[in-house]
N, C-alpha and C positions, 0 to 999 in steps of 0.2 A: 618614489623611494623616500624622499625627505618627508613627505606627508605621512607615510606609513610609520617612519621612525618617530615622528611627533606624536602620532596616535599611541604608539607603544609606550613612550615616555609618560604621556598623560595617564595612561591606564595604570601604570605602576603606582602612581600617587592617588588613584581614584579609589573610592569606597567600593566600587564594583570590579576591582581588579581581579578578584578570584573568579567571578563569572567570565570576565574578559579572557583570562588565560585558559579557562575551561573551553571556551569557544574556539580559541586558537588551536587547542589540542584536538578538538572534534573536527574542525574545518580544515586545518592545515594551511590556513592563510589568515591575515588580519581582517576581522570584520570591520566594515565601514560604518553602517548604521546600527549601532549596538542595540538600540531600543527595539528594533525589529526582532532580534534574536531573543531578547528578554520576553517579548510578547508571545513568541513561538512556544514557550514552555508554560504559559499560564492557561490552565484548563478552565472551562466555563464555571466550574464549581468554586473557583477562586477569583472570579471576575472582579475587576475594580471599575467603579463608575466615576467618571470625571465630573467636574462642576458643571460642564456644559451638557451633561446627560449621556455622553458617549461611554459605552461599555467596552472595557478592554479585556479581551481574552484571545485565545489562538484559533477560534473557529474560522474566521475569515482567511487567515494564513493557511489553515489546514485545507480549506476549499481550494485555494489557489495552488498549494503544493501538490494536491492530489492530481489536478489537471496537468501541471508541469511535469510531474513524475511520469504520468501516462505518456506524455509526448516524448520525453527523454528516452523512456524504455522502448517505445515504438520505433523511434529514430535509430536507436542503438541496435536493436534486434534486426531491423530491416537491413542494416549494413553488415552486421556480424554473420547473418545467415542468408546470403544472397540466393541460395538455391532452394530455400524452404518456402512452402506455400502459406497462404493466409491463415489456414487453420492451425498450422504448427506455431506460427508467430503469435497468434491470438492466445493459444493455450499456454505458451511459455510466458507471455506477458501477464496472464492471469495468475500464474504461479508466483511471479515476482511482486505483485501488488496485493497478494492475499494478506489479510490482517495478521495472520500468524507470522508471515515472513517479515512484515514491517515491524512488528513487535520485536522480533529477534534482532533485526538490524539496529533498532534503537538501543537495545541492551548492549550489543557489541560496540556501539559508538560511545556508550557511557552517558546516555541522555538521562537516565533514571534520577541521579542526584539533583538535576536541575529542574525537574518537573515540579510545578507548583499546583497542588490539587488539594481539595478537601473531601475527596471520596474515601470510603472506608474499605469497600470490598477489594480483596487482592486481585481477583480476576479483572475487575474494572480498571484497576491501576495498570495492569499489564497492557490492556488494550489502549489505554491513554498514551502509552509510550509510542505506539505506532502512529497515533494521531499527531503526537508532538513531532515525530520524524517528518511527517508530511508538512506540518507547519514550518519546520526548519527549512525544508526545500523551498517553500513559498518565500521565506525570509531571504534565503540566498538569492533567489531569482530577483526579488525587488532590490536587493543590495548590489548584486554583481552582474545580473543579466543572464540570459539563457545559456550562452556558450560556457560561462564559468560554472553554472549550475550543472550542466551536462557533464563537464569534466569532473566535477566533484562526485556526482552520483556514480559514474563509471569507475574512476580511478581510486577514490577514497572509500567507496562503499562496496560496489559489486565485485571489483577485482580483489578486494581484501576479504570479503565475508560471504561471497556466493560462488559456489562451484557450478558455473553456468552449464558446462558440458554434462555434468551429472544430472542437473535439473532438467536438461533438455531431453534426456533419454529415460527419465523417470516413468514408471508405470502409468499408462494413460487409459487403462481399461477401467473407466469409472464405475461401470455397472458391477463388475466383479468386486471392486473395492467397497462399494456401498453395501453389497450383499454380505461381504465378509464382516464389515462393521456391524451390520444389523445382527448377524449371528453371534458375534462376540459380545454385543451389548444386550442380547435377548430382546430385540425390537422386531416388530413385524413391518415389512415393507412390501409394496406391490407397485406394478407399473400399469397404467391405464393408457393405451395407445389408440388413436383413431386416425382414419384416412381422411385427407383433405384434398379431393380431386379439384384441379383447376378447371373452371368453366371454359369450354372451347379448346381444350387441349387434353392430351393423353397423360400428362404429367401428374403424378400423385405425390403429395407431400404428407408427411406424418407428423402428428403432434403427440407427445408423450408427457405424462405427469407421473411423478414419483410420490406415492402416498406413504407416509410414515405415521403409524398409529392414528389413522383416519384424518391426517392433516397433510395438505399438499406442501412438500418440501422442495420440489424442483420441477421445472418445466422446460421442455426443449422441442425443437422441430428439426426436420431433416428430410432428405430425399428417400430415406428408408426408415423402417421401424427401428432398426438397430441404431442408426445414427441419432434418431430422436431420443431414444432411451438413454444413450450414452450422455447426451447433453443434459437431460433431466437429472441423471445421476451425478454429473459434474456439478450442477448448480446445487443439488442437495448436499453434496460433500462440502462445498464452499460455505453453505449456510450452517452446517454442523460445526465446521472449524471455527467460525466466528462466534 
């Protein structure tokens, strides 16, 4: 407690106090290693090179945060939906870590003003916010550990900005959705499906590819042609969203 108060007093008289108080607002707790959070918002386009040759940007934290976020979400969904199967949990996790969702969460948290970048395209800047959010998760993990990071993601992020129940029952007919998207955008799509019989057994697996304007946009496999095409359509939708 005393250490936290000392940190707070120091921050008041620090040139970085605006950043510090922004972090307190975003996190809901006092950051310990402030330099980690500063790095979390430095895009590679604004990298700084130290005298020893070390390049400073948020790519490494983004890599770490991506892995930690995956673990936190898997852990949380496993407990939250004890009666759901692996397929349901995987699909729901995929919705939570989509680039579009991460960008939205970053905006809601107020990360945008803290981002340091030299990119010009507006869409690129929007995607950088999701990357910065992942880097922030990496910074929290290194600063406070897994348990505190999980608590932050669930209580301060998901519980405030994600309607998990609504998201869990959202339309999952990916094939219909991709066909609807193609019609709306006047694009031609087709599915190419093949049987893959297993040697020495009567089990047949299917592999499906979704072709958009002569380019493969999604691929999936399953025990039925329908399942394989649904997975191919899901991957294609994910690629289009990004």
